[in-house]
C-alpha positions as YAML, in Angstrom:
chain: A
units: angstrom
residues:
- id: 1
  name: UNK
  ca: [24.05, -20.05, 54.77]
- id: 2
  name: UNK
  ca: [26.62, -17.03, 53.27]
- id: 3
  name: UNK
  ca: [27.46, -19.34, 50.11]
- id: 4
  name: UNK
  ca: [23.43, -19.36, 49.45]
- id: 5
  name: UNK
  ca: [23.24, -15.56, 49.77]
- id: 6
  name: UNK
  ca: [25.82, -15.27, 47.29]
- id: 7
  name: UNK
  ca: [24.69, -17.78, 45.08]
- id: 8
  name: UNK
  ca: [20.79, -15.99, 45.36]
- id: 9
  name: UNK
  ca: [22.16, -12.48, 44.64]
- id: 10
  name: UNK
  ca: [24.34, -13.99, 41.39]
- id: 11
  name: UNK
  ca: [21.19, -15.78, 40.26]
- id: 12
  name: UNK
  ca: [19.25, -12.16, 40.69]
- id: 13
  name: UNK
  ca: [21.97, -10.33, 38.87]
- id: 14
  name: UNK
  ca: [21.95, -12.87, 36.06]
- id: 15
  name: UNK
  ca: [17.95, -12.59, 35.46]
- id: 16
  name: UNK
  ca: [18.09, -9.14, 35.85]
- id: 17
  name: UNK
  ca: [21.03, -9.14, 32.44]
- id: 18
  name: UNK
  ca: [18.98, -11.28, 30.55]
- id: 19
  name: UNK
  ca: [15.69, -9.17, 31.09]
- id: 20
  name: UNK
  ca: [17.67, -6.13, 30.31]
- id: 21
  name: UNK
  ca: [18.78, -7.51, 26.92]
- id: 22
  name: UNK
  ca: [15.20, -8.81, 26.14]
- id: 23
  name: UNK
  ca: [14.02, -5.46, 26.45]
- id: 24
  name: UNK
  ca: [16.43, -3.54, 24.42]
- id: 25
  name: UNK
  ca: [16.87, -6.02, 21.50]
- id: 26
  name: UNK
  ca: [17.10, -4.12, 18.46]
- id: 27
  name: UNK
  ca: [13.68, -5.02, 16.37]
- id: 28
  name: UNK
  ca: [14.28, -6.95, 12.66]
- id: 29
  name: UNK
  ca: [14.42, -4.78, 10.00]
- id: 30
  name: UNK
  ca: [11.66, -5.35, 7.32]
- id: 31
  name: UNK
  ca: [12.34, -4.31, 3.45]
- id: 32
  name: UNK
  ca: [8.87, -3.08, 1.77]
- id: 33
  name: UNK
  ca: [8.12, -2.72, -1.51]
- id: 34
  name: UNK
  ca: [4.70, -0.87, -2.42]
- id: 35
  name: UNK
  ca: [3.77, -0.69, -6.35]
- id: 36
  name: UNK
  ca: [0.14, 0.67, -7.92]
- id: 37
  name: UNK
  ca: [-1.32, -0.97, -10.84]
- id: 38
  name: UNK
  ca: [-4.82, -1.21, -12.43]
- id: 39
  name: UNK
  ca: [-6.42, -4.48, -13.77]
- id: 40
  name: UNK
  ca: [-9.31, -2.82, -16.11]
- id: 41
  name: UNK
  ca: [-9.41, -3.70, -19.59]
- id: 42
  name: UNK
  ca: [-6.27, -5.93, -19.18]
- id: 43
  name: UNK
  ca: [-6.14, -9.75, -20.37]
- id: 44
  name: UNK
  ca: [-8.36, -11.50, -19.38]
- id: 45
  name: UNK
  ca: [-7.62, -15.43, -17.75]
- id: 46
  name: UNK
  ca: [-9.68, -18.11, -15.94]
- id: 47
  name: UNK
  ca: [-8.24, -17.70, -12.72]
- id: 48
  name: UNK
  ca: [-7.30, -20.60, -9.87]
- id: 49
  name: UNK
  ca: [-9.99, -21.47, -6.81]
- id: 50
  name: UNK
  ca: [-7.80, -20.50, -3.46]
- id: 51
  name: UNK
  ca: [-5.84, -23.20, -2.02]
- id: 52
  name: UNK
  ca: [-2.23, -23.12, -0.61]
- id: 53
  name: UNK
  ca: [-1.47, -24.63, -3.53]
- id: 54
  name: UNK
  ca: [-4.75, -24.44, -5.17]
- id: 55
  name: UNK
  ca: [-5.30, -27.71, -7.08]
- id: 56
  name: UNK
  ca: [-8.49, -26.15, -9.30]
- id: 57
  name: UNK
  ca: [-9.02, -23.79, -11.37]
- id: 58
  name: UNK
  ca: [-11.91, -21.75, -10.90]
- id: 59
  name: UNK
  ca: [-15.22, -23.40, -12.42]
- id: 60
  name: UNK
  ca: [-13.59, -26.67, -13.01]
- id: 61
  name: UNK
  ca: [-15.09, -28.71, -10.14]
- id: 62
  name: UNK
  ca: [-18.91, -27.42, -11.19]
- id: 63
  name: UNK
  ca: [-18.40, -27.86, -14.60]
- id: 64
  name: UNK
  ca: [-18.67, -24.39, -15.47]
- id: 65
  name: UNK
  ca: [-16.48, -21.52, -17.30]
- id: 66
  name: UNK
  ca: [-15.59, -20.41, -13.82]
- id: 67
  name: UNK
  ca: [-14.37, -16.77, -12.97]
- id: 68
  name: UNK
  ca: [-12.86, -15.02, -16.05]
- id: 69
  name: UNK
  ca: [-11.33, -12.03, -15.02]
- id: 70
  name: UNK
  ca: [-8.72, -9.17, -15.85]
- id: 71
  name: UNK
  ca: [-5.66, -9.57, -14.52]
- id: 72
  name: UNK
  ca: [-1.64, -7.58, -13.88]
- id: 73
  name: UNK
  ca: [1.30, -9.22, -13.20]
- id: 74
  name: UNK
  ca: [4.08, -8.19, -11.12]
- id: 75
  name: UNK
  ca: [7.45, -10.13, -11.52]
- id: 76
  name: UNK
  ca: [10.31, -9.87, -8.90]
- id: 77
  name: UNK
  ca: [12.84, -11.64, -7.34]
- id: 78
  name: UNK
  ca: [13.82, -11.31, -3.66]
- id: 79
  name: UNK
  ca: [17.78, -10.77, -2.73]
- id: 80
  name: UNK
  ca: [17.33, -13.13, 1.09]
- id: 81
  name: UNK
  ca: [15.63, -16.25, 1.65]
- id: 82
  name: UNK
  ca: [12.75, -15.83, 4.06]
- id: 83
  name: UNK
  ca: [9.10, -15.75, 4.71]
- id: 84
  name: UNK
  ca: [7.50, -12.50, 2.66]
- id: 85
  name: UNK
  ca: [3.79, -11.14, 3.35]
- id: 86
  name: UNK
  ca: [1.56, -10.10, 0.79]
- id: 87
  name: UNK
  ca: [-1.05, -7.28, 0.69]
- id: 88
  name: UNK
  ca: [-3.56, -5.46, -1.50]
- id: 89
  name: UNK
  ca: [-5.49, -2.55, -0.89]
- id: 90
  name: UNK
  ca: [-8.38, -0.99, -3.40]
- id: 91
  name: UNK
  ca: [-9.67, 2.52, -3.59]
- id: 92
  name: UNK
  ca: [-12.49, 3.38, -0.75]
- id: 93
  name: UNK
  ca: [-12.05, 0.46, 1.25]
- id: 94
  name: UNK
  ca: [-12.41, 1.00, 5.07]
- id: 95
  name: UNK
  ca: [-12.49, -2.19, 6.34]
- id: 96
  name: UNK
  ca: [-11.39, -5.65, 5.14]
- id: 97
  name: UNK
  ca: [-14.91, -6.28, 3.50]
- id: 98
  name: UNK
  ca: [-15.75, -3.16, 1.47]
- id: 99
  name: UNK
  ca: [-13.69, -0.84, -1.18]
- id: 100
  name: UNK
  ca: [-14.25, -0.45, -5.09]
- id: 101
  name: UNK
  ca: [-14.19, -4.06, -5.77]
- id: 102
  name: UNK
  ca: [-12.94, -7.47, -4.26]
- id: 103
  name: UNK
  ca: [-9.18, -8.57, -5.22]
- id: 104
  name: UNK
  ca: [-7.59, -11.92, -5.51]
- id: 105
  name: UNK
  ca: [-3.86, -12.31, -5.41]
- id: 106
  name: UNK
  ca: [-2.12, -15.69, -6.37]
- id: 107
  name: UNK
  ca: [1.46, -16.05, -6.60]
- id: 108
  name: UNK
  ca: [3.98, -18.52, -8.50]
- id: 109
  name: UNK
  ca: [7.50, -19.25, -8.71]
- id: 110
  name: UNK
  ca: [9.77, -19.63, -12.04]
- id: 111
  name: UNK
  ca: [6.94, -18.71, -14.42]
- id: 112
  name: UNK
  ca: [3.62, -18.07, -15.00]
- id: 113
  name: UNK
  ca: [1.52, -19.11, -17.57]
- id: 114
  name: UNK
  ca: [-2.08, -17.84, -17.70]
- id: 115
  name: UNK
  ca: [-3.65, -20.80, -19.85]
- id: 116
  name: UNK
  ca: [-1.50, -23.23, -17.88]
- id: 117
  name: UNK
  ca: [-2.85, -22.06, -14.47]
- id: 118
  name: UNK
  ca: [-1.93, -24.54, -11.89]
- id: 119
  name: UNK
  ca: [1.65, -24.94, -12.92]
- id: 120
  name: UNK
  ca: [4.14, -23.45, -10.55]
- id: 121
  name: UNK
  ca: [1.43, -21.98, -8.36]
- id: 122
  name: UNK
  ca: [2.12, -21.56, -4.87]
- id: 123
  name: UNK
  ca: [-0.69, -19.72, -3.27]
- id: 124
  name: UNK
  ca: [-3.90, -18.14, -4.32]
- id: 125
  name: UNK
  ca: [-6.45, -16.52, -1.90]
- id: 126
  name: UNK
  ca: [-8.69, -13.59, -1.53]
- id: 127
  name: UNK
  ca: [-7.49, -10.35, -0.51]
- id: 128
  name: UNK
  ca: [-8.73, -7.88, 2.77]
- id: 129
  name: UNK
  ca: [-9.21, -5.04, 0.39]
- id: 130
  name: UNK
  ca: [-8.50, -2.11, 2.85]
- id: 131
  name: UNK
  ca: [-4.69, -3.81, 2.82]
- id: 132
  name: UNK
  ca: [-4.42, -6.44, 5.60]
- id: 133
  name: UNK
  ca: [-2.50, -9.11, 4.97]
- id: 134
  name: UNK
  ca: [-3.60, -11.71, 2.50]
- id: 135
  name: UNK
  ca: [-0.83, -14.34, 3.00]
- id: 136
  name: UNK
  ca: [2.78, -14.67, 3.73]
- id: 137
  name: UNK
  ca: [5.38, -17.61, 1.96]
- id: 138
  name: UNK
  ca: [8.36, -18.59, 2.40]
- id: 139
  name: UNK
  ca: [10.43, -17.11, -0.91]
- id: 140
  name: UNK
  ca: [13.99, -18.42, -2.24]
- id: 141
  name: UNK
  ca: [16.53, -15.60, -2.80]
- id: 142
  name: UNK
  ca: [17.78, -15.21, -6.73]
- id: 143
  name: UNK
  ca: [13.92, -16.90, -7.84]
- id: 144
  name: UNK
  ca: [11.66, -15.39, -9.96]
- id: 145
  name: UNK
  ca: [8.09, -14.74, -8.79]
- id: 146
  name: UNK
  ca: [5.43, -13.58, -10.02]
- id: 147
  name: UNK
  ca: [2.04, -11.96, -8.27]
- id: 148
  name: UNK
  ca: [-1.19, -11.89, -9.82]
- id: 149
  name: UNK
  ca: [-3.50, -9.27, -9.17]
- id: 150
  name: UNK
  ca: [-6.82, -10.26, -10.12]
- id: 151
  name: UNK
  ca: [-10.80, -10.21, -9.48]
- id: 152
  name: UNK
  ca: [-12.57, -12.35, -7.38]
- id: 153
  name: UNK
  ca: [-15.55, -12.37, -9.73]
- id: 154
  name: UNK
  ca: [-16.19, -11.32, -13.18]
- id: 155
  name: UNK
  ca: [-17.20, -7.70, -12.29]
- id: 156
  name: UNK
  ca: [-14.15, -7.38, -10.41]
- id: 157
  name: UNK
  ca: [-11.61, -4.92, -11.63]
- id: 158
  name: UNK
  ca: [-9.74, -1.65, -10.90]
- id: 159
  name: UNK
  ca: [-7.20, -0.05, -9.53]
- id: 160
  name: UNK
  ca: [-5.17, -1.61, -6.53]
- id: 161
  name: UNK
  ca: [-1.74, -0.59, -4.34]
- id: 162
  name: UNK
  ca: [0.05, -3.81, -3.23]
- id: 163
  name: UNK
  ca: [2.59, -3.98, -0.74]
- id: 164
  name: UNK
  ca: [5.51, -7.15, -0.19]
- id: 165
  name: UNK
  ca: [7.57, -6.79, 2.76]
- id: 166
  name: UNK
  ca: [9.84, -8.81, 4.02]
- id: 167
  name: UNK
  ca: [13.71, -9.43, 5.57]
- id: 168
  name: UNK
  ca: [15.37, -8.93, 2.37]
- id: 169
  name: UNK
  ca: [15.12, -6.69, -0.29]
- id: 170
  name: UNK
  ca: [12.33, -7.10, -3.28]
- id: 171
  name: UNK
  ca: [13.51, -6.36, -6.20]
- id: 172
  name: UNK
  ca: [11.05, -5.67, -9.54]
- id: 173
  name: UNK
  ca: [11.90, -7.23, -12.77]
- id: 174
  name: UNK
  ca: [11.47, -4.41, -15.42]
- id: 175
  name: UNK
  ca: [9.77, -6.49, -17.87]
- id: 176
  name: UNK
  ca: [7.08, -7.04, -15.60]
- id: 177
  name: UNK
  ca: [3.60, -5.67, -17.20]
- id: 178
  name: UNK
  ca: [2.83, -3.87, -13.87]
- id: 179
  name: UNK
  ca: [5.72, -1.67, -14.16]
- id: 180
  name: UNK
  ca: [4.31, 0.68, -17.13]
- id: 181
  name: UNK
  ca: [2.62, 3.51, -15.23]
- id: 182
  name: UNK
  ca: [3.37, 2.47, -12.01]
- id: 183
  name: UNK
  ca: [4.88, 4.10, -9.18]
- id: 184
  name: UNK
  ca: [7.44, 2.00, -7.25]
- id: 185
  name: UNK
  ca: [8.44, 3.10, -3.70]
- id: 186
  name: UNK
  ca: [10.81, 1.19, -1.35]
- id: 187
  name: UNK
  ca: [11.54, 1.63, 2.23]
- id: 188
  name: UNK
  ca: [13.28, 0.06, 5.38]
- id: 189
  name: UNK
  ca: [10.46, -0.75, 8.46]
- id: 190
  name: UNK
  ca: [11.32, -1.79, 11.70]
- id: 191
  name: UNK
  ca: [8.85, -4.62, 13.23]
- id: 192
  name: UNK
  ca: [9.12, -7.11, 16.22]
- id: 193
  name: UNK
  ca: [10.69, -10.49, 15.50]
- id: 194
  name: UNK
  ca: [7.52, -12.09, 16.95]
- id: 195
  name: UNK
  ca: [5.10, -10.24, 14.69]
- id: 196
  name: UNK
  ca: [7.02, -10.42, 11.58]
- id: 197
  name: UNK
  ca: [7.41, -14.17, 11.56]
- id: 198
  name: UNK
  ca: [3.57, -14.88, 12.37]
- id: 199
  name: UNK
  ca: [2.39, -16.19, 9.13]
- id: 200
  name: UNK
  ca: [-0.81, -14.52, 8.17]
- id: 201
  name: UNK
  ca: [-3.98, -17.26, 6.95]
- id: 202
  name: UNK
  ca: [-7.27, -15.96, 6.42]
- id: 203
  name: UNK
  ca: [-9.20, -19.42, 7.12]
- id: 204
  name: UNK
  ca: [-12.52, -17.63, 6.68]
- id: 205
  name: UNK
  ca: [-11.87, -16.41, 2.73]
- id: 206
  name: UNK
  ca: [-14.40, -16.99, 0.65]
- id: 207
  name: UNK
  ca: [-13.68, -20.24, -0.87]
- id: 208
  name: UNK
  ca: [-15.48, -19.52, -4.19]
- id: 209
  name: UNK
  ca: [-14.86, -20.83, -7.51]
...
């Protein structure tokens, strides 16, 4: 009986220590880069359809010219291989569906050619206009990435603010089209591990070409 009580006491102590460790664990750091841009009067391209990765260019399925829209390029690298989250907001947005215009994000790896839209593309999706995450993607350190901000329709263009969040520092490439005239802000926030590692997927995004 004494041995049983001693064992029970040890188990309670062990569980208590484990719970304390779990509750007091330091949240993980997340690095954030936020930049601003404007697609008004910018060069145009025939954007991709949504996908992960997209396998169609807009209009390809129905034989039309598709969505020919202005776009802005932001080239960057990351210092740590990890999962990164991409979000975008436009002026006047109070929900994920309103705002001045409907934007659309496309992410490329290694290179970007606006006339060869399906080469090196990783993911593309319509973007909640209030800055909610559009998608998350595993990125590799020291590789070049290109985040394309464009319109969902031909009438969609304007000012935007994009945010890239991850466990490693996001470094803008100086030659990026979006660097000129932009306010680039970097910072560090603390997130719970469980919140950051969840992939944000918007399956209900509009699947228009």
